C-alpha positions in Angstrom: 161.6 124.7 -0.6 161.4 127.3 -3.4 158.4 125.5 -5.0 156.7 125.5 -1.7 157.2 129.3 -1.2 156.1 129.8 -4.8 152.8 127.8 -4.1 152.1 129.8 -0.9 152.9 133.2 -2.6 150.4 132.2 -5.5 147.7 131.2 -3.1 148.1 134.6 -1.2 147.9 136.6 -4.4 144.9 134.6 -5.6 143.2 135.1 -2.4 143.8 138.8 -2.2 142.5 139.1 -5.8 139.3 137.1 -4.9 138.7 139.3 -1.9 139.2 142.6 -4.0 136.9 141.2 -6.8 134.2 140.3 -4.4 134.2 143.7 -2.6 134.0 145.5 -5.9 131.2 143.4 -7.2 129.3 143.9 -3.9 129.8 147.6 -4.1 129.3 148.2 -7.9 126.7 145.7 -8.7 124.8 144.0 -5.9 124.1 147.0 -3.6 122.5 149.2 -6.4 120.5 146.4 -7.7 119.2 145.6 -4.2 118.2 149.2 -3.8 116.3 149.2 -7.2 114.6 145.9 -6.4 113.4 147.3 -3.0 111.9 150.4 -4.8 110.2 148.1 -7.2 108.8 145.8 -4.6 107.4 148.7 -2.7 105.7 149.8 -5.9 104.4 146.4 -6.7 102.9 146.0 -3.2 101.0 149.2 -3.3 101.3 151.6 -6.3 99.4 154.3 -4.5 101.9 154.6 -1.7 104.7 157.2 -2.4 108.0 155.5 -2.1 110.7 156.8 0.2 113.4 158.6 -1.6 116.6 156.5 -1.8 119.7 157.8 0.1 122.4 158.7 -2.3 126.1 159.4 -1.5 127.7 162.6 -2.6 128.0 162.3 -6.4 131.5 163.9 -6.6 133.1 160.8 -5.2 131.4 158.3 -7.4 132.9 156.9 -10.6 130.9 156.7 -13.9 129.7 153.1 -13.2 128.2 154.1 -9.9 126.7 157.4 -11.4 124.8 155.2 -14.0 123.2 153.0 -11.4 122.3 156.1 -9.3 120.7 157.6 -12.3 118.7 154.5 -12.8 117.6 154.5 -9.2 116.5 158.1 -9.6 114.5 157.2 -12.6 112.8 154.4 -10.9 112.0 156.6 -8.0 110.6 159.3 -10.3 108.4 156.8 -12.1 107.1 155.6 -8.7 106.2 159.2 -7.8 104.3 159.7 -11.1 102.2 156.5 -10.3 
């Protein structure tokens, strides 16, 4: 019975860890890259059209990793404006 409970506990811990990792990956990596790809696709389709400014969350609540991606998105947007 103890081994069965240990196995169940281990499965629960691994499942919770996988869910947290997936959420963090989605928030920190996939969403910002998707926004940047959208801006670049808009510029590739028609470089003369001014891209819409991306919507950013308040910068006080973001950590350093998110701030880097936000700055990269702003840079891509500025390059689009210069075109």
